[in-house]
N, C-alpha and C positions, 0 to 999 in steps of 0.2 A: 416325361420327366417326373420322377418321384418328388415328393415334398417332405421336407423335414421342418417341424415346428420347433424353433429354438425359443425357450422361455428363459429370459434373464431379466431381472428387474431393472438393471442399469443399462443404458445405451448412450450414445452421444447426445448431448454435449458433456456428459460425465466422463472424465478421463481416468477413472479408477483402474487399477491393475486388472481387476476381474473382467472388465469390459473387453480387454485385449484378447481374452481367450475366444469368445464367440466371434469377435471381429476377425481375428487372424484365420480361424478355421473357416468361417462363413464366407470370407472374401473369395474362396476358391471352390465352393460347393457347386456352383452352376457349371463350372468347367468339368466337374465329375458327374454331371447328370442329375443333380439334385437341386431343387428350387428352395432357397432359404426363406422360410416364413418366420418372422420374428414377432414375439409378443413381449412387450416391455412396459415401462411406466412413463407417464408424461413427465417431461423434464422439470416442470414446475414443482414436482414433489421431491426432487433430489435435494439433499442437503449440501452437496459439494458445489464448489465454485464452477460454473460452466466454462468449458473450453471450446470456443467457436471454431478454432482451427482444426480440432480433432476430427470433424466430419470429413475432412479432406482424405483421411486414411481409409474410409469405408467404401466398399464396392457399391455400385449403383444397382446391383442385382437384388438387394433386399426388399422384401415386401413386409413393411413394418406396421404393426398395430400397437397403439399405446393406450393404457388404461389409467384411471385415477387411482389414488391411494389415500389412506387416512393420513391426515397431517400430523406432524410432530407436536406433541402436547407440551405445555409448560406447567410444571417442570417436565423435562424430557424423560418419559418413562420407556417408550419404545422408539428406537431410532432405526433399526434394521428395516430397510425398505422392502425386503422380501417378506417380512411379517406384516408391515403396514399395508402392503398391496396384495396379500395372499388371497383374500376372498375375490378381489376384482380380477386378478390373473386367472384364478380357477374358473370363474364364471365366463370370462371372455374365451378362455381356451376351449371350454365345452361348446361354446357357440361356434367357434372356428371349426372344430372337429365335426360338428353337426352339419355345417353348411359347406365345408370344403373337404377335399380328399387329403388326409394327412397320413403319411406312411410311417412316420417315426417321430417321437418327441425326444428332444435332447435338452438336458437341464444341467448346465454348469453350476457348481457350488464352490465357495459361498456366493450369495446368501444360502446358508444351509437349509433353511426352510423351503427353499426352492425345490429341493429333491422330493419333498412330500407331495408336490403337485403331480409328479409322475405317477406315483402310486394311486392317488385319488382318481386321476384321469384314466388310468388303466382299468381300475375297478369298474368305472362307468362306461368306458368306450372300447376297451380291449386293444387300444392302439399301443404297440410296444414302445418302451421308453428306455432311455439311457441316462445315467448320472455320471457327470464328469467331475473328478476331484481336482480342482485347481489347488486346493489345500486339503490335508486330512481333516476329517470331521472329528473323530475321536483321536486324541493325540496326547502326547506326554506333556504334562504341565508341572512336572516335579520341580522345575526351576522358577515357578511362579507361586506366589503365596497370597493371592487375593481372592475374595469371595466370588467376585464376578466370574473369574476364570473357572473356579470350581463348579459354580452353578451351571455355567455354559457346558462343561463337560458332562455333568450329571444329566442335563437335558439331551445332550448329543447321544449318550448311551441308550437313552429311551427311544429317541426318534429315528436314529439311523437304521435300526433293524426294520422299522415300519416302512421307511422310505424305499429301501432297496430290496425288500422281500420278493417283489415280483418283477424285478428289473431284467432287461434283456442284454444290455451292454453296460459294463462298468469301465470307464476310461479315466485317464488322469495324465498329468504331465510326466509321471514316471511310475513304474510298477510299485515301488515301495510306498507311494502315496495312498494306493488303494488296496494293496494286497492284504494288509491287516483287516480291512473291512470284509473282504471275501472270507478270510479265515475265521473271523468272528461270527459271521452271519450265514455262511454256507459251509459249515465244517464237514458235512458229508460228501461234498464235491470239491472242496478247496484244492486238495492236492492234484486232482485230475484237471481242474479248470486252470490252475496257475501254471501247469506244465504243458498246456495245450497251445499250439500255434494256431490262433484263430484263422489265419489265412489258409490253413490246410484243411479246415473243417469241410465236411460234406453232409448232405442230408442224412446219410447213413451212419455217420460217426460224429455226433455232436454231444457236447455236455448239456444236460437239461437242468433247468431250474426246478428243483423239487417242489416248489410252491405253485408252479404254473404248468409243469410238464412240457414247457417250450424251451427252445434253445437259449442258452446264455453264454456270453463270451466276454472277454476283456481286451483292452488295447491301451498301450502306453504310447502317447505321442507328445512331444515337447510343445511348448508354446510356439516355438519356431519364430520366424520373422517374415515380414513382407518387405522385399527389397525396395518396393516403391516408396515406403515410408522414408527411406534415407535420401530420396531424391527431392524431398520437399524442403526448401530453404525459406526461412522466415525473414522478412525484411525488418529493419529498424529494431532489432532484438537487443534488449539490455541484458547483459550477463551478470550473474550474481556477484562477481568479483569486480564489477565496474565502479563500485563506490569510490568516490574521490578520497575518502578517508584511508583507503587501502592502497592507493596508488603510490609507487615508490618515489622517494625524493629524487631530485635531479642528479645526485651523485650515485644513485643505486641502479642496479640492473633491473630490467622488467621482470616481474615475478613469473615463475613457471607454475602453471596451475595443474595440480593433480586433483582429479575430480572423482568423487564417489556419488552416484545418483541412485536413490531408491531407499526403501525401508531398511531400518536397522533392526535386525532380527534378534530374538531372545538368545539363540544359540550362536550368536556372533560375538558376544561380549568378550569371551576369553581370547578370541582371535584378535579383536581390536586392541585389547590391552597389550598383547604381545607385539603387535604391529607398532604401536607407539613406543614401546620400550626399545624395540630394535632401532627405531629412528633416534631416540634419545641417546642410546649408547654410541651410535655413529656420530652424532653431533659432538659428543664429549671428546672424541679423538680426531675431530676435524675431517671426518669422512662423509659428511652430508653436504649437499648443495643448499646453501642458505637462501637462495633465491626461490626455493620451492614453497608454495603455499598449498596446504591440504584442505580441500573444500568438500563438505558433506552436505548434500542438498536433498530435500524430499525424504528425510529420514523418518518423518512421522511422529505421532504422539506416543512413542513407546514409554512404558511406565517405569522402566528400570534406570540404572545409572546412565548419565548422558555421555555422549562421545567427548564433549568438551571437558567433562570431569576426568575422564581417562587421560586426556591430553595434559591437564593440570597435574595429575599424579606423576607424570614423567617430565614435567617442566618444558613441554613443547607447545603450550597453549598460545604462544605468540605466532605460531604458523598454522594453527588449526582453526577452521571456521565452519560453523554449522548453521544451516537454515532448514528447520524441520518441516516447514510447510511444503506441500506438494507443488510441483511445477507442471504445466501442461506437457503432454507427451512429446509433441513436436519440438517444443522448446528444449526439452532434455536431450533429444537427439542432436539438436544444433549445438548445445552446450558441450556435449561429449566430443563432437568433431573439432571444437575450438580449444580443447584442453591439450596440455602437453602430454599428460599420462592419465589413463583411466584406472581407477581402483575398483576392484570387486572383492569385498570381504564376505566370503560365503558363510557356511554353517558347519558346525561339528557333526551334523546329521548327514548320513550318506545319501538319503533320498532327496536332499536339497538340490534342485536343478534351476539355477537362477535364469529367468528369462532375460535378464540384463546381460547375460554372457554374450548373446548374439548381438545385442545393441552395442556392446563394448567393442567387439571385434569389428563390426561394420563401421564403427566410428573412424577406423583406420588410424587409430592412435595406439601406442604401446599400452598393454594391459598388465598391471601388477595385481595378482589375484591369489586367493587361497580357497581351497575347497577340500572337503573330505576326499581322500584318495580314491574312494569307490564311487564318488558322485559322477553322474553322466556328464556333468559340466567339464570335468577333466578330460573326458574323451573328446568333447567338442574342441577344447583348446588344443589338444594334441593333434587331432585330425587336420586342423587348420595351420599347424605350425605356429600357434600363438601362445605356446606354453613356456616361453623362455623365462618369464618372470612369474611363474606359477608355483606356489607352495602347495604341496600335497600333505594335508593334515592326516595323521593317524592317531587313533584314540590312545595308543600307548606312549605318545610323545609327551614329554614333560613341558612345563612352561618354558624352560630354558631352551629345549629343543626347538620349539616353535619360534622363539626369538631368534635363534641362530639361523634357522631356515629363512626367516624374513631378511636377516642381514645379508645373507648370501644373494638372494634375488634382487634386493635393493641395490647392493653394490654393483651387481651386473647391469641393472638398469641405468645407474648413474654413469657407467663407463661406456654405454652403447647408445646409439640413436638409430640403429637399423631396425626397421619394422616392416616386413612384407609378408603378412600371413596369406595363405592360399584361400581366398574367399570362395573359390569354386568348390572347395571341400565342405562348405556349409550347406550345399544343396540338400543332402539327406535330412538336414535339420530345419528346412524351410517350413513355413506354415502350409504351403501347398502340399508338401509331403505328409504333414500331420493330418491334413484334411483327407488325403487319400487313404491313410491308415484307418481313420474313423469310418469312412464310408465302406471300406472293405469289411470292417467288423460288423457294421450295421447290416450290410447286404448278406452276411453269412448267417444271420439269425431271423430275417424277416421272410 
């Protein structure tokens, strides 16, 4: 059995979205003939609130080593644990490679500094490595106007070429996440590499990394999902909407909870604004169900205009509630299953592929959603027959067009309660299938 060294600074009990990537892929590696060896950081150095239930979602196959990290200083100058633990991770990784047989190193990012470990370790040990783009490193920040974001992108443009110069596998949740990185850093082979099906490569016909003269390939595989996660039911769970202040009066009907769970993204603002305007217009003509409450949880500390401010703009703030703090992963799955309707407000970017799409469909609750019409998330919704209430955003659409598209799907949702998506159609998007794609890519280059 070959061994893959997964280096990722966070691991359970941290329930950050980034941890899901190596967990979901790693849970199935042993079934594919690869032993998952994990190098991470001791939980005591995490800044996040620990989630003790999260460990239930991890396979027992992992061989995990944890290292220390530099503590967060006061004032807080460096928070990124990938930077605080960079030296410790590098030192321990070299020790592991020296004492054990490691066939491949896999480094999901962010933390973006994590990718640099692959290059440093390759230069020292010649163990091939892969960088996995959970998010783009160099990205468009034209809609942000703060110094921190600009500094981050300046650093990214310097470090990314160094990190992936000698890479063997570039992977990501979708090709548009990493294709620009290939085009920027491998211009002489980009067109050949991006049009090559890695699964058809042979030792006689491979694209070579010009910096190593060794094979290089790429593979896109979504986060996917582990169906076992949705079988875990938590006892004595308190729901966000359980506050006695929000319970209906005796003469009122029980509220119907429409739930959005997850980060509120920079490129979602125009869509949220149109969503709320559509609801406001429907309320004005008596076409809205007044028992509905719109809940947004785990939206995060985003710097721009708040969801509740958009609700106030359209005078629907009486039915919109937001809790920005993150909730543990398993709690979110249980919340989704308890809702009347699940909301997924995607992005105006076509490469956005929300991992929450799978969670939403598997909640077995109707999903009201909007995505760029070219997003792979739309394909997922269509394949499962779960797109009855999906808006397909196109860049040429005006604000009024988006509002009207929302009104159409919302009216349809209010008139129907039939929801039977074909869950078997999700199989190609499972984390097991994503793990298989990654391993095929790795085995094509080692």
